[in-house]
N, C-alpha and C positions, 0 to 999 in steps of 0.2 A: 508604507516596510510592507510589504509582502509577509502573510502569515504561515508558520512555515512548522513541524515538524522538525523537531531534530534529524531524529531516525526511529525507523521503524518500531522498535520497541518503548518510544514513547507517542508514536499511533495507537498502535496499540492499546501499554492504557490508558488511552486517551478514548480507543473503543469500547472498552471494560464500563472504563470510569462514566460515561456519556447516558448508554447505554446499560446499564449498570447485570452484567453480564462476562462469566466466565470466558473462556477463547472457547473451547466449546460449544458453550452457547450461540454465540455473534456471527455459527454456520442459519442459524437463523432467522437473524438480521438480513434485509435484501441489499445491494447493491446501493435504489432508490433511496431506502431511511440515511442509509449511510450518507451522500452524497448532502442527500435533507437539512441535516445537521452538519456538516460540514460549515455549508454555505451558512446556515444560521448563524455560527458560531465564525464567521469570518475568513472562512479558509475559503477564496476567489481560486484561485490558481491550483485545478485541481488536475495538472498536469507536469504540478509540480513541492507536491508537497512534500517531500523529506527535507533539511537541507544536510545531508549527505550523501546523498542519489542513489539510496538499495534503490530498485524495483517495486513497481506494486500497481498494482492495474488494479480499477473499480470499476466496474460500471461502466468499459471505455473507455476509463483514466489511468496516463500512467508514466508513466519515464522510460526511457532507452538506458537503464539505470544499469547498476554491475549487481550480481547475484553471486551465494558463498555458494558455494559445489555442490555441498551435500544438504541446497535448498532445491536442488534446478531438477525439474518436473522431464528428461531429456526427451521422452516421447513428444512433449511440446512442442521443444524444444526444433529435433528434428517436419514434426508436419508444417511446423508455421516458421519456418528459417527467421527466426528471430536471432539478433545478432546480441547477443548482450556482455560485458566483462564478469568474466567470474572468478572471483577470489576464495585460495583457503581462508578455516577462520586461522 
């Protein structure tokens, strides 16, 4: 059975716990460091880390999941022509 996080909040909490940093300080942790730690901890499917399907992107790995409307960077979506399901909170 593959290892996944239940949702984005659980993943973010894991990151803060593993790297002993709060959300602001996590900006200074590289994608490579995160990927290395995920693999070390048994998270081998880096394109399917979140069981609830919430969208994420780490070092070129991610999914085509859904996002809340208020967390979307519309300029990035328009430039990249990404297609993602948007949900209201």
